[in-house]
Phi, psi and omega in degrees: 000330182295313176304320180296316178301316179297321179297315177300314178300316178297318180295318178299317178297319183294324178293319181295320178295318177296321179297316182292321178296322179295319179296319179297318177299315179295320181297317180295322178295321178295315175303317179293324177298317180294321178295319179294319181298315182293321179298308182296319182293318178299317180295320183293316179297319179295324178296317180298313181299321178298316180298321176297321182290327182272346184292165180290001181302328186280007175285342177235159179295318180295319177298317179297319175300318179296315180297320177296320182294316179300315180298319181296317184290325178295315180297318180295318178297320175298320183292321176294317180293323176296316179296323183277317191234348187073045189295311185242356180211153180293137183302142178266197176294161183292327181295316178292320182293322179294315178304311183295318179299310184296311182296318178292322181294318179296318183288322184288318187270341180279160178284144182300338180273350182279152173239095183250113178272155181230148174223130183233131172230142179231117180242125179089186182244111178293129179300140185304321179298336185266354183301309179299319178301313180299315184293317178294322176295317180295322177297316181292313183297313179296317177303319179293321181300319183284311186288327183254309183292325181264009184302124177060019173264142181274327183234145176190168181226141173232119180248128183239128181229129178240117179239124181238124179224116177053038177094343178274145187231135173228125178245124181234135176232114180249143172218155180256036181275201186292338184106164184288137178252182179298327183291337184294323182271075186240207181297321182296314179302319181295319179296314179299317180295326177292318178297317179298316184297328179299339177247021179076016185256177179225161177230138183223160177218125186220158179230132174250188181295332188241337188226153164254128182244117171254132185220141170238129180236130178233123182286163175293144179298141181296000000 
């Protein structure tokens, strides 16, 4: 019976090793696929920018301004996509991604004549499973602050704070704009609220005399 038991054990070990090798191969293929996607996307965007630069648009001042604006928007959109998904580059730390996301969102959605300052603080270490939720929530909240709170305002401030303590996370986005309108509580807000609920969290929106505060709170896992 002992040789049979040993054979079964050896067979089980061999299957386990084979399973782990297969998982490693799949993980390597996924990473390779992401590398290819990033490489191809970066090449495609660079091609579009080059076409804009070489097109006859630059024969006039208005055409040159349009080409420059298209190039700027492509670069900012790629920067936002990189912060959210790692579209053209491998994702960095959440602090760097949050800074990049906030600044690019404000610049992309704001009017060229506006002066909107940003402040971003990150305290503590956000749990890895919550990083995508935090970034998507920040993108929506900052976007609402610019599109609605800063509408037709020349000056404004957007303050973003991410605080992580013992697994609990609080994301706060404040702006000194006009305050939330009916359009602010839309599909994006509902999606973020749904994402927060999946982790036992909540999303709120409040207005004081000086600030509009959008906040997402997710408690530490039980």
